[in-house]
N, C-alpha and C positions, 0 to 999 in steps of 0.2 A: 282293452275290457271284450267282456261279452254280452250280447245281447240278444234282444227275438228279434229275426227279421221278419219284417212285414212285404210283401209284394210279390208277383206272381214269379218262380224260380224259373221259370221255362224264359221268360226276356233275362234275366240278369247270366243264365247261361248261355244264351248266344253270344256273351261278349268273352268267355271266357278262353275264346282261340284268338290269337293273332296272327297276324302276319308278318313271318322272320325279317327280322331288321338286316340291312346290309350293314356287317361287321366290318368293314373295311373302309365307311364312309368318313373321310376325317370330319365332319360338322358333327359328330355326335361327340365329341371332345370336348365341344366348348356350349354345348346345348344348356341355356339358363333354367334355372329350377322356378318353377309356378310357384305363384306367394301367395298365402292370405298376407290381408292385411295385421300386420305388428299392431301387440297390445300393449308392449311395455312399453312406459316412460322414460322414453332414451335423446340423450341427443349425440348423434354421432360425432361432433367435435369434442367430445370429452366434458363438457361442462353439464356436471351432474348436480341435483342439489342438495344440500348437506347433509352428510352422514353422521352429524356429531345430533341430531334432534333426540331428545331423551324419549325411552322406550317406554310405553306403558301396559306392554302387554308381557305374559308369561309365557315361556316356553311351557308345552303340554307334552303330553304321553299317553298313549291307551292304558286305562286303569290294568291294573295288574301285570303289565307288561315287564317292571322294575320297579323294587323301592327307591326311592327319590336321594339315595346315594352316590356321590362320584364314583363309589367303585360298579356299580349298579352295570351291567351288560345286555343290548338285546341282543338278540342272536342273530350271525347273519342272513340277508337274502328273507328280511322281515317287512310286507310291506299294510299297510294301514289307512284304514278310512278316515277322515275327522268331516264334522260336518255344523251349520250355526247357521240357522233361522233367524231373521228381524227384520223389524219394520222400519218402513220410509213414508213421511209425510209426502216427501214430492220425490223426483227424478232427479239426481244431484245434479248440480254442474262439477262438481270435485269429486272425485272417490280413487283414491289413490292409497293402495296398500304397500306397505313393505312386511317380505316375507322371508323367511327363513328356514330350512330342515335342514335333515341331516336324514337321507340324503340326496334326494329329487327329489321333484314332486308334481302335480300335473293341479290344476285349477279349474274347475267348473264355478261359472255363475249364473245361478237361475238356469241351470240344466248345460250353457252354452261351454264348450272347452274355451278357456281365455289365455290359459299358458300351457304350451305343452312341454314337459320337460323342463321344469323351473331348477334354479339354484345350479352353483357352480360346484364344486368338488372342494375338499377344504384342503388346504387355506391359504390366505394370501402370506402367512408364516407359520409355522409349527404348532400356533394354539389356539388363533381365530380362525372364524366362520364368515363366508359371504354372505349377506342380504339381495335380496330383488327389491326393488321398485317398479310396481305394476298397475297402470290408470285402467281403471274398471268402469269408468264412468258412463260409460254408452252401455253396460250390461244391466246398470240397477235400475229401478223403476218405483213408481210410487206401489205402500203398499207390503204384502210379504216381497220376502228375499232371500235367495238360499247360495250359501258358497260350503262348497264340497270337494276337500282335496285329498286326494292320493298320495301319500309318501310313502317310498322306498329308500328300506335302509339299508347300505351295502353292508354293511358290520362288519369289513375287514379292509386292512391296510390294502394298500397296490403302489405301483410306480406313479400312480397318479392321483391321489386319495390317502390324505390319513383320516383314520377311523377313530372318531371320540368315544364311541362305545355305546353312544345311544340314542334312542330314534326320538326326533322331535320335531314339533312344528312350533311356530312362532308367527303370528298376523298382526301386525299392527297398521291400521286403518282409520284413514281423514276423509270423514264423509261430508263435505261443508261444513268442518266444525267439530264435527262430531266423530268422538273416535271407537271403531269396532274393533275391539282385542281379544287375542287369545285367553281365555279365561277360565274358571271353572263349570261354564256355562257349555261350553262347545260339548258334542258327544264323537267316541270315536270306539274304532272297532278293530281288531286286526286282522285282515282281508280274511276268509277263511280259503279262499281259492289256489293264491299264488304258493305254491310250495317249493320243494327242491328236484332237481332232476338227480338221479343216480351220475356216476362217474360216467366219463371222463366230464370233470370241471375247468372251468377256464384256468389258465394258468397263474401261476403265485403273482404275476405283475399287475394283474386285473383285479380293480376292488370289485368289480361286479360279479355277478353270482351268472349261472345259466337260468332260464324264468319255467318257468313249470305251472300252467294254469289249468285246474282243474273245473271246469264248467258247470259239474256237478254240485256244485260248491258255491256258487257264484253268489252276489248279493246282486239280482237283476233290480236295474233302475238307482243304485243307489244315490247317482248325483242328480238326479231329477228332485221338483222342486215338490213335485208331488210323493215323493216317497218318506215312509211312515219309521221313521228313527225313534219312538216311543221308547221303544226297548232296548236300545242302544246304550250303554253306560253311560256317565259323564267321565272326561277326562283326568289325569292325572296334571295338577302343576308342579312344573320342574322347576322354578324361582326364573325370578327376569333378568336381561340381561345388565352386567355382564357375568352369568351366570356359569359353572362349569357343567356340562364339559365343552360346551360351545365358544365361550369366553368374547371376548370383545366380536362386534358385528359390524363386518368392514363392506360397502356399499359396492355393489359388483359394476364394472366397469366396462364392459361389453354388452354389446344387446342381446335381449333374448331370440332364441333361432329363429329363420325363418324355417315353414314347414308348407308344404303342399296338401292336397287334398289327397285323398285316395287315388291312386293313378292305377293304368293297367300296364301288365308288362308288354313288351315289344313283341314275346313270342313264348310259348308253352311246348313245351316236348315231355309226351309221358314213355317213360323207360320202366321197365320191372326193378324193383329192389331186391337186394341181396336174399330176402330171407323168400324170394318167391308167393310171397302174398301178400305184400303190398305193391304200391305204384308211387313211381316219383315223378312228381310233375316240377321238370328243371324251366324255369321262368329266366328271362330275358332281359336285364336290363340295359338301359342307353347308354350307360357307361360307368363306372364305378363311384358309386356314391354313398352316403348314409342312408339308411331305410327302416324304417321300421316294416315288416312283413304284417299281412291282412290276408284273412280268407274270410267265404262265405261256405257254408257248407250244408249239407242234411246226413245224419248221421246217426247209427244207434247207437246207444251209451257204451260209454266207457270204452275206446276207441283212444289209442296214444297216437298222434298226429307231431312229428318231428320237422322241424324247421331251422336251416343253419345255410349260410352261404358258401361258393366256392373259397371262400377269403377262412374259412373255418380253422385249418390249419397254417393258413397264412402265418409264415417263419416259422415253419416247424414243430410247433406247440398249437395245442388247441384255444382258441377263441372263444366266444361266447353262441350260444345256440339256446333254441326254446321249446318245451313240447306244449300239448296240448288235450286235453283228455276231456271228450266230449261228452254232453249230453245227448240225450234223444230227442232228436229235431232238427231243426232246421236252425243255424246259429249261424251268431258272427263275431271276427276277433281279433284282434290287433295287440303284435305283441311288441310290449313298448319301450324292451332293453333296443337301441339303436345298433345293426350290422353295416357290414358293408362288404362288397363285392361288385361282382358282374353279373351273376346269376345266383337265383335263390330256390333252395332244394325242399321242397316240400315232399315228402314221403308218409303218403295216406295209407291208414290198412284198407283189408276189402270191406267191403260195406257204407266208406264213405264216399257220397257222391260232390264231388267240386259245384258250387252254384259258380262263384267266382272269387279268384284269385288277385291280389293288387297289396301296394306298397305305399308307401307315404315317404316321400322325401324330405329331408331336415340338414338342416348344414348351420352355419355361420352367415349372419347376416353381411352379406357384403356381394357383389357385382362380380362378375369376370368382365371389367373397364377396361385391361389393358387389352395391347393386341400386337402382334408382329406376323408380316406377309411379306412375303420375298419370290422369287423367281425359281427358288428351291424347295418342292413339296416336301423335302426331308425336312429341311432345317423348320419351316410350317409346324408339320405334324408332329417333331421332336419340343418347338415351343408350346403348339396346345398340350400334348400330353403333360408337359410341367405346371402349365397353369391349372390344369383337372387333379393332376397330385398334388399339389398345393393346396389349392381348396378343400380335397380331402382329410388336409392333415390338422384340421384347423375345427375346436368345437372347445370344449370348456377353458381350454391352452391350446398350445401350437402340440403336434404331436409326432413324433418320431416315425409312428404307424399305428393307421385305425384298427388296428386287428389283435397281435403279437401284446403290446403292449400301451398305447396311448399315453407314450409316456413324455413329459418335455425335455429330451435330452439339448442340452444348450450346443453342442454342434452343431445340429441340425437346425437346432433356432434358429441361431449366429445367420445362416442361409436363407432360413424363410422368410424370416422378417425382411431381408433384402428385397426377395423377389416377390412382397405382399405390393411394393409399392411399384410395380412396373408390371404387374396382374391382376390384381384387385383394386376396389375402389378405395379412396381412403378411412373410409372406417374400418378395413382392415388393422388401420397399423393401432387399434386401441388394443387389438390382441398383444400387439408387441409391446404394449405400454406395461400391460399386465403381466407380460413374461419379465420384464426387467426389474419391476416391483417385487414379485414373487422370488427371485434369484435372489437380491439383496437381500429380501425380506425373513430369507431361509439362512442367512449366514450363520454359520455355526460360533461358537462362544472364544475359538481359537481363529477368528478372521478369515478361515478358509470359507469357500465356495464352493455347492454341490449339486449337481443336476444326476437325476431329474426329480424335478420339484413340482409338485407338491407331490409328497411321498411320505408310506408310513413304514416301508421295508425298506429303505434303502438311503444312504448316507455318505456313499462312495463319491469320494474325491478325485474328476479326469483332467488332471492339472492344464492339460494342453487346449482340452476344450473350455474351461475356466477360461485360459487366456482369450482366448479369441473370444469368448463374449461381450467379456467389458471391454476389449481393446479400439483401434480404431474400423476394424471391420464388422465390429457386431454393436455394442452401443454408438461407437461412433456415426457409423451407418445410419442407424434409425435417428439420432440427432440429423443428419446431414440431411433428410428426406421428409421430415417430420416437422423441422422447427421446433419440435417441443422442447425448451429448454428447462423447463420448470423437473421433468422427471428426471434430468441429469442430474440439478441442483439437489433434488431429493435424496438419490442413491450415492449422490458425491463421495460420501463417508465409507459406505463399506466399498465401496471401489478401489477409494484408496487407500484403504486396512488393507486389503489385499494384497493390491500390487504391490505396493512400498513396505507394508509390514509384514505381509507372509513371505514374501520372494525375497530373494538376495544376490547379490554378485559374489562371484568367487574372485580368490585372491589376482587369478588373473587377468579378471575384468569381465568375464563372459559369466553369462548364469547360470547360478546354482540348480541343477536338476532335481526336483523336488519329484519324489514317488509319488506323492500321495494317496489314494485306494487303489487307483487303477492307472497304470503310467499306458494309456493307449493313445497313440498318435492317429492313428487311420486302422482299416481293417488291410489284409493283402503282406505282402513280402517287402522286405529290406527297405525299411523307414530306420532313416540316418537319424535318431533321434535330438545328438546334439543338435542339428542345423534347424529342427523344429523347434524345439525347445528356446533357441537365443529369438529367431524370426518370431514367433507366436509370442515370447516376453517384450521383443523391442517395439510391437503394435500394440501391445498393452499399454505400456507407458507411452508410446505415441499419441493413445485413446486418453488415457490420462491425462496427459499433458495438457490437452485441449480443454478438458473438463477443469481444472486446476484454473487455466486463466479465464474460463468461462464465469466460475464461481469468485474469483478473484482472489487467489491462494498462489499467491506468485514464488513463495517457495517451496510450494510444491511442484510447481510447474517449475522449476530450476532444480528439482532433485531430479525429476523425470528426464528431462534432458541432459545432465550430469552421466544418467546411467546409460541414455540413450547412444551419447556419444564416446561411454568405455564399448559397447557393444559395436559401433563403429567401426571403432579405430583397430578392434583388432577381428572382427568375422574375415576377413578377406586374408588376413594374415596368415589365421589360422587353418581355415580351410579351404582357401582356393587354391584348386593344384594345375592352373594353366588350362583347362579344359573341363574343369568341372568342379563345385563344392563335394567336398567329403571328408568327412571327419575323422584324426587318425586313427581311431578303432576300428571303423568300419571299414570290414574289407571282403564285403559281397557287391552285388551290383550296385551302381550308382541310383541315387534315390531322386528320383522325377520331382516329387514333393518337396522334397527341401530343397531342388534347386531352385525349382518355382517361387518359393518363400523367397529366396535372395532376393528376386528379379522385385519382387512386391514391395518386400522392405524398403528397395533402393541402394540396396549392397551393392550389387549388382553394376557395373558401366557399360556405357553402349561399347566398348570396345570388346566386352565380354560377349555379347551378344549373338555373334555368330557361332560360338562355339555351343552355348546353351542350346541356341537353337538346334544344331545337331542333335545335343544330349535328348531333349526333347521330342523329337523325333524317333528317336530307338527306343530310348525308357520308358515303359507304360507299369507302369508297379500302384500308383493311384487307385484308389477306390472311387465310385463315384463321387462321393463327402470330398474327397482332397484333387477331386480331377476339376473341380472349377477354377479351384488357384491355378494349375499348370496350365488351363488353357485362356486364363485371366494375364498370366506371363508372358505369354506368345501373346495377346493383345496389345498389352503395355509397350513390348518391344519393337512394336511394328508389324509382326510378321502375321496380319490376318490371315490370310489364304493358308498358312500354316495351322492355324487354328479352328479355322472351320473343317480344315480336310482331317486334323485327329479329332475333332466335336464329331464328325460322320462317322468315323471309324469305329471309335469307342461306343458310341452310343448306336450303334447301327440295329441290334440284339432286341434293344428295348422300341426302339420307333417301329421295327418291321413288323413286332408281334400284334396279336388280336387287342392285346391289354390296355386298356384305355392311363394305365399309370405306370409311372417310370419303376425302378427298382431299387433294391436296397445294396446290390452287387450288380456285377457285369452277368450275372445267373442270376438262375430262381432258385429256390429249395436247394438239394446240395452245392448246386455250381453257386452260388450266391456265399453271399458273406453277412455272420449275426444271424442264421435262422433264413438267409435267401427269401426275405418277404417282397412284396412286387408293389408295395406301397408305401415309398419313401421319396418325400420332397428333398433330402439332401443331394439326390440326384436331379435337380432342377435348378443345376448353375446355369447351364445354356441362355434359362428366360433372360436373365439378369442380362452375361454378355451381349446376346442376339440385338437386346435393345439399346445396351450401354453400350456399346463398342461398334456393331456393324449400324444400328440405327442413328448411334452416338450421342444420345438424349443421358445428362447426366447434371445434377444439381452442383453448381462452385459456392452457393452460400445458403446456410440451413433454412430448408421451409421454402427450397426452388425461388427466392428474393432475385436471385441469378441462376443461370443453368446454360450449358452448351448443348451446341445440337454440332457435332464431328463426325458426319459418318464416314467409316470407314467398308464401303462394301468388298474390299477385294474382289474374287473371282464371278458376284453376285451383280444385278445389271438394275434389279430394280428392289425396294424395300418400301412397305410402307408400316407406320407403328404409330400405337396410341400411348403414351404414358398417362397415367391416371393421376398426376402429382398431385399435391395437397392444395396447391392454387387454381387445379381445373385443368382437364386432359389438355396434356399437348402432341397435336399431330403432328407426323413428319412423311411427307413422301419424296420419296429419292429415287430419280430415275438415271442410270450413267451409262450413255448409251451412243457410240463411234466418238463425235466432236462434240457432240451437247451434254452437258452436265445439268440437271435441274432438279433443285430442291424447293417442296411447299411447305412451308411450316404454318400451324395455327397455334399461336403463342395467347395464356389466359391471362386474362387481368393479375395486374400489380405483379410484373413480372419482367424482369430483364434477358433478351438470352442473345449468347454472345454464338453465331453461326460461321461455322467454316466452310469453305469454299475449295475444294485442293484445284490446284492448279498443276498444268500438265505442259505448258508453254507461255514462256515470254510473251507470245503473242494473244494469249488469252482476255477475255473482254467478261464481265460480269456484271449484270444487270440487276436490282432488285425493285422487283413491283415495275420493270419496264424501264427503271431511270439507269443510266452506265453510272457504275460506283466503282469501276475499278476498269485502264488505272488510273486511280485517283491518290494524292494524298492522304494518309492519314490526316485526322483534322475533328472538330469537334462536330456535334449531332448535326444534322441538316433541318429542316425543316417538317419533313415527317417523322422525324427522332432517329433516323438512321444513321449511323457513325461507322465510318469506315476504322479499321482497327489495325491493319498493316497485313505484311505476311510473316508468317512465322511457322514451321514447322510444314512448312509446304502446301498452305492452305492460304487464302485470305479471308481474314476476318471481319465480321462486321458485327455491332451491338445494333438491336433493333425493340423498340418496344411491345407492347401485346398488338395482336391483331393476326392479320394472313397476309403472308409474305410468300413472294417464286422471287427465287434465287435462281438464275441463267447464267452457264458459263458457255463462251463460245468463242472460235477461234476468230 
């Protein structure tokens, strides 16, 4: 919004030049977002109030925007202002609003911003719409009160939104038992200052438009209680829920965004623009972030300011930008459509004087709670970049990239959900739960699943991504880390239908390779698709079998096992050639992906590991998406030093880059895959692998009832990790130096940890909290709860209850 600027410009101007930051400093990657208190009424454990309460409010729109018919259509990129004034006898103890709109809203209560970019993109399924629940009790007062709502209607489909075709708002409030609802008494106008830019426009994947704001047409102070709206027309009522085109309202299952105050850039550089008349102010952000740009200027009337980030053409196609047309005098403006990047570029025409440039950071409400540090700075920086990339890919849903698409591709999401459990606090799991419900909510009539969803202009099934999502490495991993049994029960029918009804085995007992809408296995060359099809289908059956057991469907579990056995019986005979897995028609180079997946599925036996080790040292065809599974296979076979060496080789360019996020491919732009964006969390597999295998922390029962700590340091000598489990943080510090091995563990309540201490000599002695526990025979728990489990897989294993533990191995 643009408003008048009070105060002395000179004092503000002194803050517009900042010292240049040290771009190479690793600490920039994990710097937290400074936050304001959240106003949303939200339980981070997912226990929301009933969404089945009756709605007494009407959907409302701007009078004259369209007729009240289902076929009516609001033009794309329409912004509208709604106001309601009402009186209260007392300050309420409870004041809760249920709000929905199409497509985004900003809410002011008595002139104070209460919600920044509310509403989730449509929708939970192809027909319905989300709503928000917001607590505003602290903002209302005795006497007159004012609600002001700015609504942005996207008005077009995208890969992350299905357009309803109609701008609308609905508010249903409970204020100490009194209802405040949208009805014919509300007032509204189309905001005259918001316009469309000329081309280029954002590419077809994005439902968002560029934002152009003409300050000469601003509605100054319209969010203030003192604003005179007497000449505004009353609204048009459009029907009560479940009125079309918004249909049923489903409660938002993730928190409102975190948001900062307006912050200063790390540095500002002035450069001449290409036209020779304007000046580019190139501003530096501390890391790749989701931001809304801000400025304060003194300008003549009618000058056009262009704002975009360095990611404007990230991924090859145009993303979002904004324009501002000045009025005369001092003015300030925040462009409300979020962008992302490392730098923000303001192009200011001659005659425009900068008073202040700044930005507001916003993002998903989760802390960067996980950590990994070791004595190899390269791996530390890789882990931190993966964590930063992951956080950037979270908004209304998980996304593949925050620039070109903002789309929930499920190949990416399978990896991102697992990364959340190691990198972010447990509230991040709610975004995974939302994604799972959406994938199944958008299931087509023929039983197929597809992504990205929600989407209004895409419906193609990528068979291998769908198998990956519903299987043991997708939904199964979510359940193992979260313990969220209810979600699996709810989506079970959709998963069963897809895995057992849509997919079939051939007469030879292997899987029938369905083409789907896009037969995509990975970027890059030399994909051995029969290997990938059979492995991903096997893991889908494995995941469904566990879900069938959980939901007490023994017949389905038996059918899954029968199909799995069929593939197990034939896979090696059909594809193993003595030194590699290769399908009969594959005459090109051997596929590292397919061979790695054979290890992960358990088809490869230990006698085959040496040959596969050599193969994975030579063959490097996987994109960063499938590279996670290649590295995982090396860890699973016990070749941790090989895994770390390959990891460092493959990710070297990304880690050594000044960019704070990981890339879609092994290069950027034309050297990358799929457009070559530099914001892809599917490249963050090392975050999981370093925490799960090197630090050794992973759950063994759902929800961390039990978990293991089995570190494999390889060539490393020091590792410290924090895993933000659903039960609380797990902290592990491992030191392996000369003849002494030490592991310190802080284990949360209501868990049992199984800790493995590697044994390198029959003379080894292991002490737990100072008491000798090995050599001792395995037996029942001792007084302090420690149980010696015995020696297996080269490690002596102990079971310990919650608390702080120190394990020392000496000779």
